[in-house]
N, C-alpha and C positions, 0 to 999 in steps of 0.2 A: 580158917581162908584158905581159899584150895589153893588145888595146883596153876591153875592157868593165873589166878590172879600177881603171885609168887613169877609168875615167868615173865609177865607182863612189868614190873618192878624194873624201874633203873637203880642204876647206881648209886644215882643222889640221892633216892626211896627207901636204899637199900640202908645206906651210909646213916641216913634219919633215925632210922628205924632200932640201926648199933646204939648207935650216939642219937637222944632224945634230948630236943634244945629246951633250954630253959623258956621260961616264957618269953622276959625279954628279949631274946633271941629267935624267939618265934614273931614277936609282932612284927620286928627288923623284916622290909622286902627284900627277898630272897635275890641275888645277883645273878644279870642273863645272858645265858653263855651265847659268847663267844660268836660273832657273824659268819662265817664261812668263806674265806677272802674267794674275789672275785677273780675267776683265768685270767680274762680284761686285763685288772691289776698289773698282771706279772709278766704280759706281753710286754716286747722290747722298743715295739712303734710308739706305746705310748709312755711309754719312760722316757725315754729321749722325745717326744714332745712335750713333757711335763721338765725336760733339762731349759729346750732352748724355750717356753716360754717363761722358766725362771729367768734365763737368761737376758731375754727381753726385759723383763719388769726394771731386771738390774739397769741392764743400758740407758733405759729410761729414764729412770732417775739418776745416771750420770749425768743423760747428756743432758740436762736439767739443768742437776746442776752445774754444768760447766755453763750453760747458758747463761743463768743467774749472774754466775761468777762474771763470763764475762762483758755482761750488760754492765756491773759495778764498778770493770774497769771502763768502759767504754764514754761515759757517763762520770763517770768523777775527774776532780778536778788536775789538771794536770802541769806536769814540769815546771812548765814555762817560771823561773820568779819576777822576767820586764817582758815591756813588747818588744817581741821577733820581726822583725820585714821578712818572709818571703816568699820565690820570686819561684811559680806553678809554672816553666812552660807552655807552650802550645801543644796541642796533642797527647800529653800525657795522660796515659792511664791510672788505675788506681793502685797500683799497683808501685807505679814508679812514683807518684803522688806519695807515699806511703812509706818510699826510699825515703823522699827528700823529709818529708817530715819527722822521719824519726833520726836520721843527721842530722837537720837543724836540732834537732833538743823537741819539740813543740809537743810530740809524741814516745811514749818511753812505756815500761813496763817492769814493772820486781825478776823478769826471767827473758837474761838474753834472747832479742828478736822478736818476744811473743808481742809488744806490741803493733810489728809491722800488720800481725796477723789480728789481732785484731781489731785494726781499723779497717784493714778490711772487708774481712766478715762483716763488723757493725754495717758500715757502706753497702755492702749488700747484704745484708736483714732488712734494710730499709730501703734499696732499689734503687738508691742512688747514685751507680757506679759510672751513667752514658751523663750523669746533670751535676760534675764538678767539673769547673773554672775555671782556664790556665790565667793566673795575674802579678800582681802584687801585692800581695798579704800583710795586713798587719795584726798580727796574732796578739791579745793582752795575754795581761800573767792571767798563770792560774788555765787556758782554758781546755776544755777537756775533749775529748776525740768525738762528741758527738758535737760539739760546740765550732769544731775544725771544720765538719762538714758541713755544716750549717751555714758558714761562712764559705765555703767553695762553693755551696750548689747555691748560693742568693748571689754568691757573683760581688760579692763587697771587696771589690779591690779596692790600692789606694789607686785615686784618680788620677791624672798629669793635669795639668793645663799649658793652651801653646796661644799667644795671640798675638794677631796680624794686626798692624793697626792699617786702617782706610787709606786708600792710594798708591797700596805697594802693586809693584804686576805682578802678573802668575808667576814671574819666572824667578821673583822674588822671594815668592809665595813657600815657592819651589825652594828655597835656597832654604828657606828656616827650616823647613820640613826636613832636609839634608840634617841639617846641624843639628837637630834636637838626639838626643842617645837614646831618649825609650821609646822609639817608635823605630818600625823595623820595616823592608821590604825598597825596592828601587819606585822611584815614578816616571812609568815607562812616553807618557808625551807631559809637554806643558800645558796645562788648558789652557783654551781659549783665552786671551783680555777678557773681561769686563766679564768670569761667567761664577766668580767666587764671592764670595760675602766672607768682611775682612770681618773675626771678631775671636772673642774668646771659645777657643772648645776645649771640653776636657775629655780626658780617654786612658785608660791602661797601660800600665807597661808593654810591650808586643803588639801596639796596636800598630794595623800598614797604616803607612804614609797615604796610602790611594785611600783608606778608610775617611782621613780626616779630608783628603779632598775631596772625596761624594758628599761629603758631609756640607761643606763651604756650598757645593754647587748646589746640594737642597736646598740652604738654606737659600740660596741666593736667588734660587725660582719664585722660590714660595713669597719673599718679600718684595721683589718684582711684579707678583702676578697681584700680590694685594695695594700696591703702589698704584700699577701702571691702571687694576679699575674706579680709584678712587682720585686720575688724576682731571687739574683742569682741563675742561676739553676745549677747551679755546690753544693749548698747545699746538705748535706745530709740528706733530710729530704721527707719522703715521705709524707705527711700529715701536713696540719696548729697548732693541737696539737702539735707538736714536739716544731715546731718555738716559739709558745708559752711558752712551757717549759721553753728554753735555755731560751730564753730573760727573763721569771719570774727571772733566777739564776743572769743572768747580771743587770737586776734589780736591784739587793735586795747589789750587788756585789759592784757597786758605786753610788756613787749619779754625778761625772761629764759627763754632758751629751757629750763633746768631747771623753771621756774616752771608751764608748760606745762599739764604732765597735771596736775597739782595742784589750777592754775584750772578746768583742763577737769571736773576731779570735782565741782566745786562746783557748776558749773552743773546736769549733771546727778546731783547731789546733789538739789538744787532741783526741780528736771523730775520728777524721783521721789516730792519732797512735795509737790507740785503748789503751787510758791511761784512767786513771781512769781522773773526772773534779776534785774533791775532792774540793767541794768547801763548806762554812762551813755553808754559811745560811739554807744547807740543811739537815744539822747536827739538826739544829735548828727547819726545818719545820719534818723531820723527830720522833724529840719529844715531839713536842708542837704540831703539824698542824697548825688549823687556827688561834691559837691565838696569831702567829706570833712573837712573845718576850719570853727567855730565863727566864728571871729572873735574869741570875747571869753570870757570865760570864762561855762561855763552858772551860769543862774539859777535861782531857785525856781520862775519863772516857767515857764523851762524844761520841770523836771520835772516840773510840773503839769498843762503839754498836749498830751493826749493825740494821738497819734499813732500807726498803725499800727505801728511799728515802735518807740516808744516802753514798755523792758520794763517799766518804775516802771506802767504801764497795760495790758502786753498779757501776757494766761500764754500761759504754752509759747511756746517761739520766733517771734521777728520772720516775717513775710514770705517773706523770703529772707535772702541776707546781705547787710553792711553795709559790707562790701571786700572784697579778694582776697587768702586768711590762702595762706600758706608749707606746704612738705609738712611741716614741725614741729611747725605746728599741727594740722595734719588726721592727722596720727600720733597726738598727743597725746591730742584726741580719740579716735578709734579705740580708743585703747588706753589710757585717763586712770588717776591712782594713784586705786589701791584704798584714802580715806578714806573718813569721815562727817561730813566741813568742810562749814558751810553759808555760810561769811563768810569774807573777804576783808579786810585793812587796811594802808597802806604802812605799812614798819616804819621808814622814814627814812634808810635805806639806799639805795633805790633798786627791792626787792625788798619779797615782804609776808608779812604772816603768818596766819596758819590759824586758823579755832576753829570746834570741832562746837556748837558754844552761843555763844546772845545773849549770856548773860551772863559767854562769857568773850573775846568779839567786844565786847562795849562798856569791860569792861579793855584791849585791843589798842588800842579808838580811845583812851581817854583818853591811854594814853601815845606815841600817834601826837601829839596835842594838844600834847600838852604839849615835843616834838619841835618842833611847828611856834609853841609860844611863845618858846621858845629861839630859833628863828632867826628870829624876830618879832626880838627884842629884842635879837642880834646886826646886825642891817637887812637877813637876806638874805631874807626872808618877810615877807608883806603876813600880816598874825594875821587876817585873814579873810576867809580862803582855805582852803580844807577838801580830805582826799584824797577823791576820790569815790568809793571803797571803804568810803570813810567811812557811805554813803549807803544802808541797807539796809530790808530790810521793815520798812512798819506795824506796828505790835506787835502789835495784834487781830490777825496772820496767826501771827504765834508764839505756838504752844503750852507750849513751855518756860518762857516769860516774864511770866505773871501780874502779877508787881508793877507789868509795866509797859504794861500796859493803863491805866494814869491818866496817863499822860504825855499829849500832848496828838497825838494821831491825825496832823495834818498834819506835825508834826516830823519827817523823816526822817532827824537825827542822830542813833538810838540813845540813851539816856540824858542827852541834854543839854538847855540849858532854849532853851526856843523861841526861835529866830536869827527874824531879821527877812529880810522874805521879800526886798526890794532888794536882799539883800548878798549880791552872785558866790558861786558856788564854783567851786573851779579843779579838773580835772580832770587825776589826774596824769599828767605829760609822756612821750608813746609815740612809740616811736622809725615812724618817718614809712613 
């Protein structure tokens, strides 16, 4: 072998010649020499970047684990063992709501205060923080934080109800609103008479009294539009307010639903005959206005006292409604019974008996007085009290009662001996 070849031999080749391999070792693959280390791998910037990437990966893994744990905490059953009623005030932010829920024991975490932040984080993760509604909520036992969020977003709060009987004045309605402890805020002004629809209205705790009045006004306007559109075209009304005015009188005259169309026909027949309505509730409204009740029996002096609303002195309708009639009374006036009756008086059973002539009416009045005397004898009534519907038109306005002209024209109880004006008259009780 020449010197040139020997000079090119590597140390590994020389070692192989000095230490020949066995046949097995000769067949085994030789180990490749290590690659030379890159100078870039030793660069400090690369080292720092590698460390940052590693930390970032660890952070992502940790954040994912935290989110998974937080989601499980947000959705797992809560601590309530029974239903709990909680009030969420108006204008409460998500942090304030979380404080209330944690204080009331609706939400919690095994770690102090962590439930507070889990709830806030969950609400924000679902982007619901601006949709949580105030109100009074009944949270069921075991409700999760997510369930709480869903209830607050849907606004499924406890509903309270307030009922306004038909025939209340606007002032009486405002008084009821002011007495309700679940409603808030003042009523700036009493609504105009006859612009509210008496019904039962639902609301959540904290609703304003003005909101209820707005609902009542809207309900009245909607009902009146529908009823006015379907009214009998022969009615002597040029505008809906006139229908409301007569409906308010009908509402105060009878509490029996099946009588309203008949009572309405009596008043409409009187208007057609240019007869005064002579309705006792108009006397009371003329004296006390929105207060609604006189606080004592109607006296003869009350009847004789002229006011803009006293239909014993005013021809036709009074200047406006005397109460807020319900839908049934409005419908009764819009489509009254087809009768010729001009009078009605109590029948002793809570209803009325009707008559088309003064003579027939006087007989009905006599029957009513007999009932009064029997009640008085049994100690159930004062003999001096009279049903207001026994008070009718002065005799000199009646074309069909010439014999009655000889009677005292100041005696409003047709066919009866003149009464002592100091003796009071009690109106037929009407529902509030």
